[in-house]
C-alpha positions in Angstrom: 75.6 187.6 135.2 78.4 187.4 137.7 75.9 186.3 140.4 74.7 183.3 138.3 78.3 182.3 137.5 79.1 182.3 141.2 76.1 180.1 142.0 77.1 177.5 139.3 80.6 177.3 140.7 79.3 176.8 144.1 76.9 174.0 142.9 79.8 172.2 141.1 82.0 172.4 144.1 79.2 171.0 146.3 78.7 168.0 143.9 82.4 167.2 143.8 82.4 167.2 147.6 79.5 164.8 147.7 81.1 162.5 145.2 84.3 162.5 147.2 82.4 161.6 150.3 80.6 158.6 148.5 83.4 157.3 146.3 86.1 155.0 147.9 89.4 156.8 148.2 91.2 154.1 146.2 89.3 155.0 143.1 90.7 158.5 143.0 94.0 157.0 141.8 92.5 156.2 138.3 90.5 157.9 135.6 86.7 157.6 136.0 85.0 156.4 132.8 81.9 158.1 131.3 78.6 156.8 132.4 76.5 156.7 135.6 77.1 153.0 136.5 73.4 152.0 136.0 71.9 149.5 133.6 70.6 152.3 131.5 73.8 154.3 131.6 76.7 151.9 132.4 80.2 153.0 132.8 82.0 153.2 129.4 85.3 151.5 129.9 87.8 152.2 127.1 91.2 151.8 128.8 93.1 149.8 131.4 93.1 152.8 133.7 89.3 153.0 133.6 89.0 149.2 134.2 91.2 149.5 137.3 89.0 152.5 138.5 85.9 150.4 138.0 87.4 147.5 140.1 88.4 149.9 142.8 85.0 151.6 142.7 83.1 148.3 143.1 85.5 146.9 145.7 85.7 150.0 148.0 88.4 150.8 150.5 90.4 147.8 151.8 88.7 146.5 155.0 85.7 148.7 154.4 82.3 147.7 153.1 81.8 150.9 151.1 82.1 149.5 147.5 79.3 149.8 144.9 78.8 146.1 144.1 75.8 146.7 141.8 77.6 149.0 139.4 77.2 148.3 135.7 79.8 148.7 132.9 80.5 148.0 129.3 83.7 147.8 127.3 84.0 150.1 124.3 87.2 148.6 123.0 89.8 145.8 123.7 91.6 146.4 127.0 95.2 145.6 127.5 96.8 146.0 130.9 100.0 145.0 132.8 100.8 144.6 136.4 99.0 143.1 139.4 95.3 142.8 139.1 92.9 143.1 142.1 89.8 141.1 141.1 86.4 142.6 141.3 84.7 141.2 144.4 81.1 140.2 145.2 79.7 141.6 142.0 75.9 142.0 141.7 75.8 144.2 138.6 76.1 143.8 134.8 79.4 143.6 132.9 79.1 143.5 129.1 82.3 143.2 127.1 80.4 143.9 123.9 82.6 141.5 122.0 85.9 143.0 123.3 88.8 141.3 125.2 90.7 142.0 128.4 94.3 140.9 128.2 97.3 140.9 130.5 95.6 140.4 133.8 98.0 138.8 136.4 97.1 137.7 139.9 98.9 135.4 142.3 97.1 134.8 145.6 99.1 135.6 148.7 96.4 134.6 151.1 94.3 137.7 151.3 91.7 136.3 148.9 90.4 132.8 148.3 88.7 133.5 144.9 90.6 134.6 141.8 89.6 135.7 138.3 88.4 138.8 136.5 85.9 138.6 139.4 86.4 136.9 142.7 82.7 136.0 142.7 79.5 137.0 141.0 76.3 137.0 143.0 72.6 136.6 142.4 71.3 138.5 139.4 74.8 139.5 138.3 75.4 139.2 134.5 78.8 138.7 132.8 78.5 138.5 129.0 80.3 139.0 125.7 83.9 139.2 127.0 87.1 137.3 126.3 89.8 136.9 128.9 93.0 136.7 126.9 96.7 136.0 127.9 95.9 136.4 131.6 97.5 134.4 134.4 95.7 133.5 137.6 97.4 131.5 140.3 95.8 130.5 143.6 97.1 128.7 146.6 95.6 126.0 148.8 91.8 126.1 149.0 91.3 128.8 146.3 88.6 128.9 143.7 90.2 130.0 140.4 88.6 130.7 137.0 89.2 132.9 134.0 86.0 134.9 134.4 85.4 134.3 138.2 86.5 132.2 141.1 82.9 131.4 142.0 79.4 132.0 140.6 76.9 132.2 143.4 73.7 132.5 141.4 74.7 134.8 138.6 74.8 134.3 134.8 77.8 134.0 132.5 77.0 134.1 128.8 79.1 134.2 125.6 82.5 134.4 127.4 85.8 132.7 126.8 89.2 132.3 128.3 92.6 131.6 126.7 94.8 132.4 129.7 96.3 130.2 132.3 94.4 129.3 135.5 96.3 127.5 138.2 95.3 126.3 141.7 96.4 124.1 144.5 93.9 121.7 146.1 91.2 124.1 145.1 88.4 124.3 142.5 89.9 125.4 139.2 88.1 125.9 135.9 88.8 127.6 132.6 85.7 129.9 133.0 84.7 129.4 136.7 86.1 127.6 139.7 82.8 126.8 141.4 79.4 127.3 139.7 76.1 127.6 141.5 74.6 129.8 138.8 74.2 129.6 135.0 77.0 129.3 132.4 75.9 129.3 128.8 77.7 129.5 125.4 81.2 129.7 126.7 84.6 128.1 125.9 88.1 127.7 127.2 91.4 127.0 125.4 93.7 128.1 128.2 95.7 125.7 130.5 93.9 124.5 133.6 96.3 123.1 136.3 96.7 121.8 139.8 93.2 121.8 141.1 91.6 119.2 143.3 88.4 119.8 141.4 89.7 120.7 137.9 87.7 121.2 134.7 88.0 122.8 131.3 85.0 124.9 132.0 84.3 124.5 135.7 85.9 122.7 138.6 82.7 122.0 140.6 79.2 122.5 139.3 76.0 122.6 141.3 74.2 124.9 138.9 73.5 124.7 135.2 76.1 124.6 132.3 74.8 124.7 128.7 76.5 124.6 125.3 80.1 125.0 126.6 83.3 123.6 125.1 87.0 123.2 126.1 90.1 122.5 124.0 91.3 118.9 124.2 94.4 118.6 126.3 93.8 121.7 128.5 92.0 119.7 131.2 91.1 116.1 131.9 87.4 116.8 131.9 84.9 119.6 131.1 83.6 119.6 134.6 85.5 117.8 137.4 82.6 117.3 139.9 79.2 117.8 138.3 76.4 117.8 140.9 74.3 120.1 138.8 72.9 119.9 135.3 74.4 120.1 131.9 77.9 119.3 130.6 80.9 120.7 128.8 82.2 119.0 125.7 85.8 118.4 124.7 86.7 119.6 121.2 89.9 119.1 119.2 92.0 122.0 117.9 90.7 121.3 114.4 87.1 121.6 115.5 87.9 125.0 117.0 89.8 126.0 113.8 87.3 124.8 111.2 84.4 126.8 112.7 82.5 123.9 114.3 82.7 125.3 117.8 81.7 128.8 116.7 78.7 127.4 114.9 77.7 125.3 118.0 78.2 128.3 120.3 75.7 130.3 118.2 73.2 127.5 118.2 73.3 127.6 114.4 72.1 131.2 114.3 73.4 133.3 111.3 70.8 136.1 111.2 73.0 138.7 112.9 71.7 138.0 116.4 74.6 135.5 117.0 77.4 136.4 119.3 80.3 134.4 117.9 82.3 135.1 114.7 85.4 133.6 113.1 87.3 134.0 109.9 87.9 130.4 109.0 90.8 131.2 106.6 93.0 132.6 109.4 91.7 132.9 112.9 92.4 130.0 115.2 89.5 130.3 117.6 85.9 131.8 117.8 85.7 135.4 119.0 83.0 138.0 119.7 84.2 140.6 117.2 81.7 141.1 114.3 83.2 144.2 112.8 85.0 142.6 110.0 83.0 141.3 107.0 82.6 137.6 106.0 83.2 136.3 109.5 79.7 134.8 110.1 80.1 131.0 110.4 77.5 129.0 108.5 77.2 125.3 109.1 75.3 122.3 107.7 75.5 118.5 107.8 76.4 116.0 105.2 73.9 113.1 105.2 74.8 110.5 107.7 77.1 112.8 109.7 76.7 114.3 113.2 79.5 116.8 112.9 78.8 119.9 110.8 80.7 121.2 107.8 81.3 125.0 108.4 82.1 127.8 106.0 82.0 131.6 105.8 80.0 131.2 102.6 76.4 130.1 102.9 76.2 129.2 99.2 79.0 126.6 99.6 76.7 124.6 101.9 73.6 124.8 99.8 73.5 121.0 99.1 73.9 120.0 102.8 71.4 119.5 105.6 70.3 121.7 108.4 70.0 118.9 111.0 72.5 116.4 112.2 71.9 112.8 111.3 69.6 111.0 113.6 69.0 107.3 112.9 66.0 107.2 115.2 64.2 110.1 113.7 60.5 109.6 113.1 59.6 112.8 111.3 61.9 112.3 108.3 63.4 109.5 106.4 66.8 108.0 107.5 67.8 110.9 109.7 68.1 114.3 108.1 66.8 114.2 104.6 64.1 116.7 103.8 61.6 114.4 102.1 59.2 117.0 100.8 59.3 115.5 97.3 58.2 112.1 96.0 59.4 110.2 93.0 57.5 110.5 89.7 54.4 108.4 89.2 56.2 105.4 87.7 58.8 105.2 90.4 56.9 106.4 93.5 56.2 102.9 94.9 58.3 99.7 95.0 56.6 96.4 95.7 58.6 93.2 96.6 57.1 89.7 96.6 58.3 87.3 99.2 59.9 84.1 98.0 56.7 82.1 98.1 54.6 84.9 96.6 52.3 84.6 99.6 53.0 88.1 100.8 54.5 91.4 99.7 56.2 94.5 101.1 56.0 98.1 99.8 58.1 101.2 100.0 57.2 104.8 99.1 60.1 106.4 97.3 61.2 110.0 98.1 63.8 112.4 96.8 65.5 114.8 99.2 64.9 118.3 98.2 68.3 119.3 99.7 70.7 116.8 98.2 68.6 114.8 95.7 69.3 111.6 97.6 66.7 108.9 97.1 65.2 107.3 100.2 62.5 104.6 100.5 60.1 104.5 103.5 58.4 101.3 104.5 54.6 101.2 104.1 52.0 99.2 105.9 50.6 96.5 103.7 47.3 94.8 104.2 44.9 92.7 102.0 42.7 94.8 99.7 39.3 94.0 101.1 37.7 95.2 97.9 39.0 92.1 96.0 39.1 88.4 96.5 42.4 86.5 96.1 42.5 83.9 93.4 44.5 80.7 94.3 47.0 79.4 91.8 46.4 76.0 90.2 48.7 73.5 88.6 48.8 75.2 85.2 47.1 78.5 86.0 48.6 81.4 87.9 46.8 83.0 90.8 46.5 86.6 92.1 46.7 88.2 95.6 45.5 91.8 96.1 47.1 94.3 98.5 46.9 97.9 99.6 49.8 99.9 101.1 49.6 103.1 103.1 52.0 105.5 104.7 51.4 108.8 106.6 54.6 110.9 106.4 55.2 114.6 107.1 51.4 115.1 107.3 50.6 113.5 104.0 49.1 110.0 103.4 50.3 107.9 100.5 48.3 104.9 99.2 49.0 102.4 96.5 47.3 99.1 95.3 49.1 96.1 94.0 48.2 92.8 92.3 50.6 90.0 93.0 50.9 87.3 90.4 51.3 83.9 92.0 53.0 81.5 89.5 51.2 78.3 88.5 52.0 75.5 91.0 53.0 72.9 88.5 51.9 69.4 88.8 52.4 67.4 91.9 54.8 64.7 90.6 55.5 63.0 93.9 54.0 59.8 92.7 55.8 56.8 91.1 57.0 56.7 87.6 55.5 54.0 85.3 56.2 53.1 81.7 53.4 53.4 79.2 54.4 50.7 76.7 51.6 51.8 74.3 52.8 55.4 74.0 56.4 54.4 74.7 56.9 57.1 77.3 57.4 57.3 81.1 54.6 58.9 83.0 53.1 60.0 86.4 49.6 61.2 87.4 49.4 64.5 89.2 48.3 64.0 92.8 47.1 67.5 93.4 43.4 67.6 94.3 41.2 68.4 91.4 43.8 67.8 88.7 44.7 64.2 87.9 46.5 65.1 84.7 49.2 62.8 83.3 52.7 64.1 83.3 55.2 62.6 80.8 58.9 62.1 81.2 61.8 61.1 79.0 63.6 59.0 81.7 62.7 56.5 84.4 63.9 58.9 87.1 61.1 61.4 86.3 63.6 64.3 86.0 63.2 65.3 82.4 59.6 66.3 81.5 58.3 65.5 78.0 55.6 67.5 76.2 53.0 65.4 74.3 51.2 66.3 71.1 47.4 66.6 71.0 46.9 62.8 71.0 49.8 62.0 73.4 51.3 59.8 70.6 54.5 61.9 70.1 56.6 63.6 72.6 59.3 66.3 72.7 61.8 67.3 75.3 63.2 70.9 75.4 66.7 69.9 76.7 68.2 66.5 77.1 71.7 66.2 78.6 73.5 62.9 78.1 76.5 62.3 80.3 79.0 59.7 79.1 79.9 56.6 81.2 76.5 56.7 83.0 74.1 53.8 82.9 71.6 54.4 80.1 68.3 52.4 80.3 66.0 54.5 78.2 62.8 52.8 76.8 61.0 56.0 75.8 60.6 57.4 72.3 60.8 61.2 72.0 62.6 64.0 70.2 65.0 66.2 72.1 65.0 69.7 70.7 68.4 70.5 72.4 70.5 67.4 72.9 74.0 67.5 74.4 76.5 64.7 74.9 79.5 65.2 77.1 82.5 63.0 77.6 85.9 63.3 79.2 89.1 61.7 77.7 92.3 61.0 79.7 94.6 60.2 76.8 94.9 60.7 73.1 94.9 56.9 72.5 92.0 55.0 70.9 89.1 54.0 73.0 85.6 52.5 72.3 82.4 54.3 71.4 78.8 53.1 71.8 76.2 55.8 72.1 72.4 56.0 71.6 72.3 58.6 68.9 73.3 59.1 65.3 76.2 61.5 64.7 77.0 63.1 61.4 80.7 64.0 61.4 81.5 67.6 60.6 84.8 69.2 59.7 84.8 70.9 63.2 84.2 67.5 65.0 86.9 65.9 62.9 89.3 68.7 63.7 89.3 67.6 67.3 88.4 63.9 67.3 89.2 60.8 65.2 86.6 58.1 64.7 87.1 54.7 63.1 84.9 51.8 62.0 86.0 48.2 62.7 86.2 46.4 59.4 87.8 43.0 59.9 90.0 40.8 62.1 93.1 39.0 60.7 95.2 36.3 62.2 98.8 35.7 61.4 101.0 32.5 61.9 104.3 34.2 62.1 106.4 31.2 63.1 104.6 28.6 60.9 103.7 26.3 63.7 100.0 26.2 62.7 98.9 28.5 65.5 98.0 32.2 65.3 100.7 34.4 66.7 99.1 37.7 66.0 95.5 38.9 65.8 94.9 42.3 64.2 91.7 44.3 64.3 91.5 46.3 61.2 89.5 49.6 61.2 89.0 52.5 58.8 89.1 56.2 59.9 85.8 58.0 59.3 85.8 61.3 57.5 83.5 64.4 57.5 80.1 63.6 56.0 79.9 60.0 57.5 77.0 59.4 59.8 77.8 57.2 62.8 74.9 55.0 63.7 73.3 54.9 67.1 73.9 51.6 69.1 76.9 50.7 66.9 80.4 50.0 68.1 83.0 52.5 66.8 86.4 53.7 68.0 87.3 57.3 69.0 90.2 59.3 70.3 91.0 63.0 71.2 93.5 64.5 68.9 95.3 66.6 71.6 95.2 67.2 75.3 93.2 70.4 74.7 90.4 68.2 73.3 89.9 66.0 76.4 86.6 67.7 77.2 84.1 66.7 74.5 80.7 68.5 74.2 78.5 67.7 71.3 75.5 70.0 71.0 72.9 68.5 68.7 69.3 69.4 67.7 66.2 67.4 67.1 67.7 64.1 68.2 65.6 61.0 68.7 67.6 59.0 71.3 67.8 55.3 70.6 66.4 52.8 73.0 68.8 51.1 75.4 69.8 48.0 73.3 72.7 45.7 73.4 73.9 45.4 69.7 77.1 44.0 68.2 79.0 43.4 65.0 80.8 40.3 63.9 84.0 39.6 62.1 85.3 36.1 61.1 88.4 34.3 60.2 88.7 30.7 59.2 88.9 29.6 62.8 87.2 32.2 64.9 84.3 34.5 65.2 85.0 38.0 66.7 82.0 39.9 68.2 82.2 43.5 69.3 79.3 44.2 71.7 78.1 47.5 73.1 77.0 48.0 76.7 74.9 50.7 78.5 75.3 49.1 81.9 79.1 48.7 82.1 81.1 45.5 82.9 83.3 44.4 85.7 86.8 42.8 85.4 86.8 39.8 83.1 88.4 36.4 83.4 91.4 35.1 81.6 89.8 32.5 79.3 89.9 33.2 75.5 86.1 33.3 75.6 86.0 35.9 78.4 85.6 39.5 77.2 88.5 41.6 76.0 88.6 45.4 76.5 90.6 47.9 74.4 93.4 49.2 76.6 96.5 51.3 76.1 95.1 52.6 72.8 95.9 49.6 70.6 95.5 46.3 72.6 92.6 44.1 73.6 93.3 42.6 77.0 91.6 40.6 79.8 91.1 41.7 83.4 89.8 45.2 82.7 86.4 46.7 83.7 84.3 48.7 81.3 82.2 51.8 81.7 78.7 52.2 80.2 78.6 53.5 76.6 81.6 51.3 75.6 82.0 48.0 73.8 84.0 44.9 74.4 85.3 41.9 72.3 84.5 38.2 72.6 86.1 35.5 70.6 84.5 32.1 69.8 86.1 29.2 67.8 84.4 28.4 64.4 86.2 25.2 63.9 85.1 22.3 66.0 88.4 20.6 65.5 90.2 23.5 67.3 90.1 23.7 71.1 87.9 26.7 72.2 90.7 27.7 74.5 93.4 28.2 71.8 95.4 31.1 73.1 95.2 34.6 71.6 98.7 35.7 72.2 98.2 39.3 71.1 95.2 41.3 69.8 96.2 44.6 68.2 94.4 47.5 66.7 95.4 48.7 63.2 93.8 51.8 61.7 94.7 51.3 58.1 93.3 54.5 56.5 90.2 56.5 55.7 86.9 54.8 54.8 86.7 54.7 51.0 83.2 56.1 50.7 81.0 58.4 52.7 77.6 57.8 53.9 76.0 55.4 56.5 78.3 52.6 57.3 76.9 49.1 57.1 77.0 46.3 59.7 79.1 43.3 59.0 76.0 41.3 58.1 75.1 38.4 55.9 74.9 40.8 52.9 78.5 41.7 53.2 79.5 38.1 53.9 77.9 37.0 50.6 79.5 39.8 48.6 83.1 39.8 50.0 85.8 37.2 49.7 88.6 36.4 52.2 91.8 34.3 52.2 92.4 31.7 54.8 94.2 34.4 57.0 90.9 36.3 57.1 92.1 39.2 54.8 89.5 40.6 52.5 90.4 40.1 48.8 90.0 43.1 46.4 86.7 43.2 44.5 87.0 41.7 41.0 90.1 39.6 41.7 90.3 36.0 40.6 91.8 34.1 43.5 92.8 30.4 43.3 93.1 27.8 46.0 91.3 27.7 49.3 89.3 30.9 50.0 86.4 32.0 52.3 83.4 32.9 50.3 79.9 33.5 51.5 81.1 32.5 55.0 82.4 29.1 53.8 85.7 27.6 52.8 85.8 27.0 49.0 88.5 25.7 46.6 89.0 27.7 43.4 90.8 26.3 40.4 
């Protein structure tokens, strides 16, 4: 028993002696961590003291090449140190932070080293991963390479690392993660200040290797990579993009299955980190349609109605970017066909519903003629048909739809001349389209208002006939207008003339806005007794509701208020009168007064008594005034050969003396009235049944009654 114990003690002493011979003397000042320093059994670093031991163990004695540069280590917890840091040099091994951080490292170069960081340099096959460099301060002098993880990467790999500390250099290569990179840097970020480098970058100062999926905080550097002669890039992100989870989600490549490295509590933590121990720190992300930046959350359910892919307007495998178009519309709404303006072609769309957000998206289809059917050309009065087939192959499924396009009837070719058919009393043209030759009928000489004939083409109707006042009216056609509208614009509330080609029965509504009167007689007055007429008065009676105003008959009209200046009379089943020039006569002992309508208008008149007078200023007939169509004018002719035809008419005034005594159709001042009415020598009508004496006018002649 004692012999075996003695042998064990001897073996232990021997091993310690061998270790002392191999291990650099500087490492004896710190505590050695557990582990063997191999990939299978790396050193388990749990304190700052053990981290310093590992650095000394790798570096070896100063000036001696006796370090163990391939040693491997892992962090088992966050490490916090203080004091001067001697970077790990020429590292070939594996260093895995396992999501932990190293904080408090301080290094100011005094000329003994040209590379500064957690490592001076990492070499071929070296791996640095899953570690955060926090609140460290690395300062280099002229020509240094400075980075939070390493000064230079000479063929190694840096993955899932970040730096929040300050890196500072002078005319050297300075980067938040690495000063010079000739290896691979993947899924890393920097939020620390990067200053005073000749080649200065948020991730790397100079890159001749590969940098993938790396980000830096806006304002920490002027670029992600200062001089990029390799591949890849480093993107600038705003503080909000770090805080809202976007950077964490991008660093993970969208992974949320537990294999991701990066975590962040979006309700409190400012930046992504590698600690997954706390619940609800997985960052989920998705895209609103049309957006290229993700919306992130710690709750996957809150993103259920968003898309997995960023919007891509040039995408060919899905509609309009990132919609999942696995569903189609129902049968009635699956396809949309659109005719072109001429109905000579058509386009088609296949309608989908996004299974993610229920947005509706339409995809263009390829449209060709349906070879199984023959198109039918349209004719003048018969519609035609075109036949199409549309197809679309989308997401591995082919969609097909057939469509019959209705081509409207062409209508008759009315490019020929309008003629008047005096037998049928209608305007007409003959269709010039080949194979037709049908007669087309019109209500006007311009050929603008089409008329529909009855079976024998002896009667005609027009659906709508608008008649604008003060326009030349030359109608010779006979037809019935189903909807007839007359419009006129007044400029004053004074009396003016009326001469229109349609009957108008006055209603209470019309009379509420407009006054109409009928000219009854003309009287002359010799006010000074010199034997000459000093005043001529046109007497008229106001027409009341129920009276029918005749077509082609001179009346007077006025608007009752300014609000009634725009007249519109909608009538039905109107037979417009022919364009005729009609007149009414009134007589005194000496003169005949004729009121004549015109549909052509009239220019300014002369000044002779026999020249036309027009009603002006509401109550005077004067010379020298033009006249619009649909008006009437006054002419005066002497009836007494002993009187000169040029006897002056000093004043012709209008007097509306009251309402018409009876309703119904008014009569022309014709021979029948002349024979039944009696007038005095002044031209005033005498009451019916009176027994006048002396000279009177009876039956149009001067008679003496005893």
